[in-house]
C-alpha positions in Angstrom: 1.0 7.2 28.2 0.6 9.5 31.2 2.9 9.6 34.2 -0.1 8.9 36.4 -0.5 5.5 34.6 3.2 4.9 35.0 2.8 5.6 38.7 0.0 3.1 39.0 2.0 0.4 37.4 5.0 1.2 39.5 3.0 1.0 42.7 1.4 -2.3 41.6 4.8 -3.7 40.9 6.3 -2.4 44.1 3.5 -3.8 46.2 3.9 -7.2 44.5 7.7 -7.3 45.0 7.9 -5.5 48.3 8.6 -8.5 50.5 11.6 -9.4 48.3 13.3 -6.1 48.0 15.0 -6.0 51.4 18.7 -5.7 51.6 20.8 -8.8 51.9 19.5 -11.1 54.5 22.6 -12.7 56.2 22.7 -9.7 58.4 25.5 -8.4 60.6 28.2 -10.8 59.8 31.4 -8.7 59.8 33.6 -9.2 56.8 37.3 -9.1 57.7 38.1 -7.6 54.3 35.9 -4.5 55.0 37.9 -1.3 56.0 36.5 0.3 59.1 36.4 3.6 60.9 37.7 3.9 64.5 34.2 3.1 65.8 34.1 -0.1 63.8 31.7 1.0 61.1 32.4 0.1 57.5 34.4 2.8 55.8 32.5 3.2 52.6 34.8 6.0 51.3 37.9 3.9 51.6 39.8 3.0 48.4 38.2 0.4 46.2 39.8 -3.1 46.6 41.6 -4.6 43.6 42.1 -8.0 42.1 44.9 -8.6 39.6 45.4 -4.9 39.4 41.8 -4.1 38.5 39.0 -2.9 40.8 37.2 -5.7 42.5 33.4 -5.3 42.1 32.6 -8.1 44.6 30.0 -7.4 47.2 26.3 -7.0 47.8 24.9 -4.0 46.0 21.7 -2.1 45.5 20.8 0.8 43.2 20.4 4.1 44.9 16.8 5.0 45.8 15.3 8.4 45.1 13.6 10.5 47.8 9.9 11.0 47.7 10.6 14.6 46.5 11.9 13.2 43.3 8.7 11.3 42.7 6.7 14.4 43.5 8.7 16.5 41.1 8.0 14.2 38.2 4.6 12.7 39.1 3.0 15.5 41.2 3.0 16.6 44.8 0.1 14.3 45.7 2.4 11.4 45.3 4.0 12.0 48.7 0.6 11.5 50.3 0.2 8.0 49.0 0.3 5.4 51.8 2.5 3.1 49.7 6.3 2.9 49.8 7.3 3.5 46.3 11.0 3.8 47.1 11.6 0.1 46.4 13.8 0.7 43.4 15.7 3.3 41.6 13.7 5.8 39.5 14.5 3.6 36.5 12.3 0.9 38.0 9.3 3.1 37.2 10.6 4.1 33.8 13.9 3.9 31.9 12.8 7.3 30.5 12.3 8.8 34.0 11.6 12.5 33.9 11.0 12.5 30.1 7.6 13.4 28.7 5.9 10.2 27.4 5.6 11.6 23.9 9.3 12.2 23.8 10.3 8.6 24.4 12.1 7.3 21.2 9.7 4.5 20.5 9.1 3.1 17.0 5.5 2.5 16.0 6.0 -1.2 16.7 7.5 -0.3 20.1 4.5 2.0 20.9 2.1 -0.8 20.0 3.8 -3.3 22.3 3.9 -0.7 25.1 0.1 -0.2 24.8 -0.4 -4.0 25.0 1.7 -4.1 28.2 -0.3 -1.3 29.7 -3.5 -3.4 29.4 -2.1 -6.2 31.5 -2.3 -6.7 35.2 1.5 -6.2 35.6 4.9 -7.2 34.3 5.9 -10.8 33.9 7.7 -10.7 37.3 4.2 -10.5 39.0 3.6 -14.0 37.6 6.9 -15.4 39.2 8.9 -15.0 36.0 12.3 -13.4 36.0 12.5 -9.6 36.1 15.4 -9.7 33.6 17.7 -6.9 32.5 18.0 -4.2 33.6 15.6 -4.9 36.5 18.0 -7.2 38.4 20.4 -4.2 38.7 18.0 -1.4 39.7 15.1 -3.1 41.7 16.6 -5.6 44.0 19.8 -6.2 45.9 22.3 -8.5 44.1 25.7 -10.0 44.8 28.7 -9.7 42.6 31.4 -12.4 42.8 34.5 -11.5 40.7 37.4 -13.6 39.6 40.1 -13.0 37.0 38.1 -14.9 34.3 34.5 -14.0 35.0 32.0 -12.2 37.1 28.9 -13.9 38.5 25.9 -11.8 39.5 23.5 -13.5 42.0 20.2 -11.6 42.0 18.2 -11.4 45.3 15.0 -12.0 43.3 14.4 -15.5 41.7 16.2 -14.7 38.5 18.9 -17.0 37.2 22.5 -16.2 38.0 24.2 -14.0 35.4 27.7 -14.6 34.0 30.0 -12.0 32.5 33.0 -13.5 30.9 36.4 -11.7 31.2 38.5 -14.2 29.4 38.7 -12.5 26.1 36.0 -14.4 24.3 33.7 -12.5 21.9 29.9 -12.4 21.8 28.2 -15.4 20.2 27.3 -15.1 16.5 23.8 -16.7 16.7 22.8 -16.8 20.3 19.7 -18.6 21.6 17.7 -15.8 23.3 17.6 -16.0 27.1 16.3 -13.9 30.0 19.8 -12.6 30.9 21.4 -12.9 27.4 25.1 -13.4 26.8 27.6 -11.0 28.4 31.3 -10.4 27.9 33.4 -7.7 29.6 36.6 -5.9 29.2 38.5 -3.3 31.2 39.0 0.2 29.9 41.4 1.5 32.6 39.4 1.1 35.9 36.1 1.0 34.1 34.5 -2.4 33.3 32.6 -2.3 30.0 30.1 -5.1 29.5 28.3 -6.0 26.3 25.1 -8.1 26.3 23.2 -9.6 23.4 21.0 -12.6 22.9 18.2 -11.4 25.1 14.6 -12.6 24.7 11.7 -10.3 24.5 9.7 -11.5 27.5 10.7 -9.1 30.4 9.8 -5.4 30.5 12.5 -2.8 30.8 10.5 -1.2 33.7 7.2 -1.2 35.4 5.9 1.3 32.8 5.9 -1.5 30.3 8.7 -0.4 27.9 9.6 -3.5 25.8 12.8 -5.1 24.7 13.2 -7.2 21.5 15.6 -9.9 20.6 17.7 -7.3 18.8 18.5 -5.4 21.9 22.1 -4.7 22.8 22.9 -3.5 26.3 26.2 -1.9 27.3 27.1 -1.4 31.0 29.9 0.6 32.3 31.0 0.0 36.0 33.4 2.2 37.9 34.0 1.4 41.5 35.0 4.9 42.7 35.6 3.8 46.3 34.8 1.0 48.7 31.1 1.7 49.0 30.0 3.0 45.6 29.9 2.0 41.9 28.9 4.4 39.2 26.8 2.5 36.6 25.8 3.7 33.2 23.6 1.5 31.0 23.0 2.1 27.3 20.3 0.4 25.2 20.2 -0.1 21.5 17.1 -1.8 19.9 16.3 -0.7 16.4 13.1 -2.8 16.4 11.4 -0.9 19.3 13.4 2.3 19.6 14.5 5.0 17.1 17.8 5.7 18.8 20.1 4.4 21.6 19.2 5.7 25.1 21.0 5.6 28.4 20.6 6.2 32.1 23.0 6.5 35.0 22.7 5.3 38.6 24.8 4.7 41.7 25.2 1.2 43.3 25.5 1.3 47.0 27.3 -1.4 48.9 25.4 -3.3 51.6 28.3 -4.2 53.9 28.4 -7.2 56.3 25.5 -8.8 54.5 24.5 -11.4 51.9 21.7 -12.5 49.7 19.7 -15.7 50.4 17.7 -18.0 48.1 14.2 -16.9 47.2 11.6 -19.2 45.6 8.9 -17.0 44.1 5.9 -19.4 44.3 6.7 -20.7 47.8 3.7 -20.0 50.0 2.2 -18.0 47.2 -1.5 -17.1 47.9 -2.2 -14.2 45.7 -2.6 -15.7 42.2 -6.2 -16.9 42.8 -7.3 -13.4 43.5 -5.8 -11.8 40.3 -7.9 -11.3 37.1 -7.4 -14.1 34.5 
């Protein structure tokens, strides 16, 4: 698969999702819990808040966007001349193997076959109003984290179902019924939250390039809120059906202060479906 094809899929997905990748939409409502500088602006480098002695990850977050120069570095200088804003997600939106030569991606033969099938489609399932799934809900759109002592709830800005991460000491289910977001449990290792997720279905793509996931996928997330406005996130994927080895990527989540996410119904006022190829 060429990077040019990857770019085409990325742009198609970005154009489809562009109206819904804005930052949180309850704008400019000052949060009294937000530390501020002398001029009243949110102090994003202030110490991270805590709950029960652990970092509180609560807030509206969005994965860091890459500059056009990064797209040009990987995809070619002509990318910067495109009249399309492709900075709608982190680079992992385009490919979880960003910057890697396509032939170096650790795909099994079965994974390669599924990838080729996906490349022949109009776009990822999200273009048909289905959930974007993991990891897309963390790297494409804004999302809200609500943390308590017993669990974390993630509310995606896109029309994905809410995601629950249990912190009450329970283990992962033995025989889970596969779902879009899977089943997640978390534990603290010092100030880093480690989340394990299994029980994922194989319907979403990992990225706009079409990399698949199977029901055997195990995702591990590591969250470290280094200050008030930034979370370092590392995600590791294990899927022996489609990939020959585990692989990881890192990104930074940036806080969107004094904001919120609102409901979004994908098919509401939808007028594009009749124009898409069947």
